[in-house]
N, C-alpha and C positions, 0 to 999 in steps of 0.2 A: 545801235546807235552807230556813230559816227567817230573814228580815233581820235584821242588828243593828239593833238603834238608832243610827241618828246624829245627828253634832250640828247643829240648825238654822242653816241661813247666809242672807245674803239673796245676791242679785244682786252685788252691789257689792262682797262676798266672794269670793261662786265669783268676777269679774272677778280681784278680786287671787290668788286660788292659779291659776287660768289664766295671768297672767303670769306666778310663781315656775317654774308647770311650764313654758310657754314658754321662760322665760331656761333654764332647768336642761338642757331640750331641745336650746340653741340651744348650750350648755355640752359639755353631752354628747356631739353630732355633733361637731365641733372636735374633742374629743379621743379622738374615734375616726377621725375621717378622719386624722388625727398620728398614731396608730398606724399605719393602714396605709399611709403614707408619701402619700398623695390631697390634695387641699381639699373642701373639706364642699360646691361643684357636684357636682365628679370621686363624689366620696362617695352623692352624691341620684341622682343618672343611672342611678352603677354600681346601686339600691338597683330600679331602676326595670328594668336591666334580670331585675334576678333578681326580680321581680315578675312582671312578666310569661313564666316561665320557657322552655319548648319553643318555644313560641310569639313568635319571635326580632323583635325591631322591626328596623325600617330607622335609619336618623338621620333624618328628619322623624320617628318616631312616637316617637323619644325627645326630641328637641327639643317638642314637645307633650305628653309628658308632664311633663317635667320642666321644663314654663315656660324654656325659652329658644329662644331663638336658632338658626335651621340653620347661624347660621355661628358660632355661638356651639359647635355640638353640634359641628362640624369637629376645635376647637381642644381640647374633651373627650375627646372620640375615641383622636384623634392620641396622648393622655398616658395614658387608662387602657389605649391599649392597650401606647404603653412600660414601663407602669408593671405589665403583667403580669395586668391585672385582666378585659382583654376582646379577642375577636376580629374580627377582619371577614369573615363568610362570603359568598358570591354568594349572592345569593336565587335560588332554584329555577325562579320564573313573573320572573321579570325578570333579564336578565344584567346593565344595566346599574345594578341595585342591588344596594348589600349590606347583610345584614344584621347585629346585635352579637349575638354570646357571648359568656355567661359563660365564665373559662377555673375548669377545675374547682377546683386549688390557692389561685385566691383566695378562693370560693364558701367552700373551708375557711375559708380565712385569717378571712373576715368570717363565718360562722357559730362559729368559736371564739373571737372578737371580741361580738359581742352574744348567746351563747349562754347566760351566767349572768346577764346584764342583765335578758332574755325568761322566765329561768326566776323571777326575785324578782319580774316582774309579772306573770305566770303567779299563781304563789304571793298577789299582791296580790288579784287578778281572783278567787280561791276565798272571798274572805270576800263576794263580791257573792252573792244572790242571780241565776237567769236574767232577772227580770225586771228588773232593779239591772241587768246589762251590756246586757242588749236597749237600757235608756234613755242608758249613758254610752254606745254603739253609735250609737245614732241622735244623739246631740250631736254625738258625731267624728266623725260623718259629714255633718250640717247646718251644722256651725261648718266645717270645710274646705269643702267651698260655698259659704260666704256670705264666710271669706277670701280663695276665687281670685274670686270674683264684687269682693269689693273692691278688690281685688288690678288685677284689668280694668282699672275702672271709673278707680279711678289714671293707669292708664300710657295709657288714650284720653282722661283729660285732658291727661295730659303730651306729648300729639302733637298734641293740639288748638291745644296754646299752642305749641308748638316750629313746627308749620305756621304760627302769627302770629309769628312771630322771638324767639320767647321762649327764652331759655336751656333745654333738656330738666335737668342736672344732678339725673341721680336716681344720684348719689353709688355708682354699683354700678363704677366700673372699668372697663367696657368687656369685654372678654372671655367676665366673665359676664353681661352686660347681659341679665337678661333680655326675655323676645319680645314685641310689642308685636302686636296684630294690628289 
């Protein structure tokens, strides 16, 4: 496929478009979570379980992938188990640990909700050449790494301030507090 003509844009216009995408995505995730009877953090954790596939995650793995504390993951897993999204299965290599498995009926519910959206995204990707998709993938990947790095910098700075007697005030409201390394 030959590249279609694209409108020119400045970095400022690209950032504005990205901000709009992020806002729409956040609203969409909230809507999807509500339709599934979950909160956004629990949906994020379930997505991590789905992404892991047959390589079942431990609670610690899940905390790391979702960027939440191990304490928060316990509550998240309890809610996901109660809602019928995951089960805890014994770790065959270490009887003291459990791994998290997705419940097939929950996987089907999530797929049914997301498939129409992903079909539209795939149709949109069809308008781009392989080289353009490679650039988009590179940008998404690098931006995600940049975002995680910046979040970690803020957490380290907050932790340093808290150590000096300053109030943390992260606004996360406890149970979904992000992990601080």
